[in-house]
C-alpha distance (Angstrom), angle and dihedral (degrees) to the residues before:
residue distance angle dihedral
X1 . . .
X2 3.88 . .
X3 3.85 119.1 .
X4 3.76 114.9 -97.8
X5 3.87 92.7 -152.8
X6 3.72 118.4 56.8
X7 3.87 126.6 -173.8
X8 3.83 118.1 -97.0
X9 3.79 89.3 -129.0
X10 3.82 114.6 31.7
X11 3.78 94.3 -164.9
X12 3.79 102.0 113.7
X13 3.78 139.8 111.6
X14 3.80 115.3 28.2
X15 3.78 120.0 -6.4
X16 3.81 123.0 31.2
X17 3.81 103.9 10.1
X18 3.73 128.0 -164.7
X19 3.78 114.7 -126.0
X20 3.77 125.5 -134.8
X21 3.79 116.6 -95.3
X22 3.77 111.0 -79.9
X23 3.87 94.6 20.3
X24 3.75 114.3 157.1
X25 3.71 124.0 173.3
X26 3.87 90.0 -137.9
X27 3.75 87.8 72.1
X28 3.80 93.5 63.5
X29 3.78 116.6 110.0
X30 3.79 106.5 -123.9
X31 3.85 102.5 178.5
X32 3.84 90.0 108.0
X33 3.78 94.7 48.1
X34 3.77 110.3 122.8
X35 3.76 92.0 4.7
X36 3.70 121.8 126.0
X37 3.89 119.6 -115.5
X38 3.90 83.1 -127.5
X39 3.92 92.6 62.1
X40 3.78 120.0 99.7
X41 3.85 88.6 -108.6
X42 3.82 92.1 46.3
X43 3.70 92.4 51.8
X44 3.80 94.3 46.4
X45 3.84 92.8 50.0
X46 3.77 94.8 46.4
X47 3.84 89.2 47.1
X48 3.88 87.3 53.3
X49 3.71 92.0 48.2
X50 3.79 92.3 52.2
X51 3.82 93.4 45.8
X52 3.83 97.0 45.8
X53 3.81 91.7 44.7
X54 3.83 89.6 52.9
X55 3.72 89.7 50.3
X56 3.85 94.2 46.6
X57 3.77 90.3 49.9
X58 3.72 93.6 45.8
X59 3.77 95.7 -128.4
X60 3.74 117.8 -170.0
X61 3.79 121.9 -105.0
X62 3.83 110.5 -75.3
X63 3.88 95.3 23.5
X64 3.78 116.2 116.0
X65 3.85 137.6 -165.8
X66 3.85 117.5 -130.7
X67 3.77 130.2 -165.9
X68 3.71 116.8 -142.2
X69 3.79 136.9 172.0
X70 3.82 112.4 -75.6
X71 3.83 90.5 -127.0
X72 3.82 142.6 85.5
X73 3.79 85.4 -77.0
X74 3.78 94.4 58.9
X75 3.77 90.9 44.3
X76 3.80 91.8 52.7
X77 3.81 92.0 47.4
X78 3.83 91.1 51.4
X79 3.84 89.9 47.8
X80 3.72 93.6 51.4
X81 3.81 97.9 44.7
X82 3.79 89.0 46.8
X83 3.77 103.5 42.7
X84 3.69 107.0 31.0
X85 3.76 126.6 81.1
X86 3.86 109.0 54.9
X87 3.67 98.0 73.2
X88 3.90 134.8 36.2
X89 3.81 113.1 -92.6
X90 3.75 133.3 -143.2
X91 3.86 109.7 -158.9
X92 3.72 124.1 -164.2
X93 3.76 117.1 -168.3
X94 3.80 132.8 164.4
X95 3.84 110.3 162.3
X96 3.68 142.8 41.5
X97 3.81 98.3 -78.2
X98 3.77 91.9 42.0
X99 3.78 91.8 50.4
X100 3.80 89.9 50.2
X101 3.78 90.8 53.4
X102 3.75 90.7 48.5
X103 3.81 89.7 52.4
X104 3.82 89.2 49.5
X105 3.88 90.4 50.8
X106 3.80 92.0 47.3
X107 3.79 104.2 34.6
X108 3.86 105.8 27.6
X109 3.76 104.1 31.7
X110 3.86 92.5 31.3
X111 3.72 94.2 -157.8
X112 3.77 119.0 -168.7
X113 3.79 101.1 -137.4
X114 3.84 111.6 44.2
X115 3.77 127.0 143.2
X116 3.78 112.9 -168.7
X117 3.77 125.1 -157.1
X118 3.78 115.0 -175.1
X119 3.83 138.9 172.5
X120 3.64 136.1 -170.7
X121 3.77 119.7 -98.0
X122 3.87 111.8 -71.5
X123 3.87 92.3 24.7
X124 3.79 134.2 84.5
X125 3.80 127.3 -130.8
X126 3.84 118.2 -119.3
X127 3.80 96.4 -78.1
X128 3.87 90.4 -173.7
X129 3.80 86.4 75.5
X130 3.82 90.9 75.0
X131 3.70 113.3 122.5
X132 3.80 106.0 -153.9
X133 3.87 93.5 -161.5
X134 3.91 82.5 70.1
X135 3.78 127.7 61.3
X136 3.75 101.2 -90.7
X137 3.83 114.2 -152.4
X138 3.79 124.2 -170.3
X139 3.76 100.0 -163.0
X140 3.78 102.4 -168.8
X141 3.76 132.7 137.5
X142 3.87 114.2 -13.6
X143 3.78 92.6 -43.7
X144 3.65 135.1 84.6
X145 3.74 120.7 -144.1
X146 3.69 119.1 -168.7
X147 3.75 140.9 167.0
X148 3.81 105.6 -144.4
X149 3.83 95.7 167.1
X150 3.67 105.7 24.7
X151 3.81 113.8 118.3
X152 3.84 125.7 172.4
X153 3.81 127.6 -174.3
């Protein structure tokens, strides 16, 4: 079914966006322009963004807002931090991105039950080692492949 009411101005979402009434680029704060997120100012501003967003959303005590890259890398990080931890994990990695994800799983998330299967660049680990009663992760390239609900006898 098509919507019966359409917006007067369709410029919203990504692409050409309409600005609020009275918008003027001169009103933009530019003190962070060209500054790294690792600078004192960058860290302060990102901290404020997270704190104020949590307040605006009314997040429960103990919940936090995080800022991640708007890329495959950020998406993979969010998936790992959200999906991993309740079940044992088999991680298969064989190149630079995969080894980075494996390090995140082992050193950042500090999961208790992780089996890692690695191979040198240009080779594959023994994929037959996958236990599909676990969460099986193929951490290769910039994407994370996982089998959260696959179960074989």
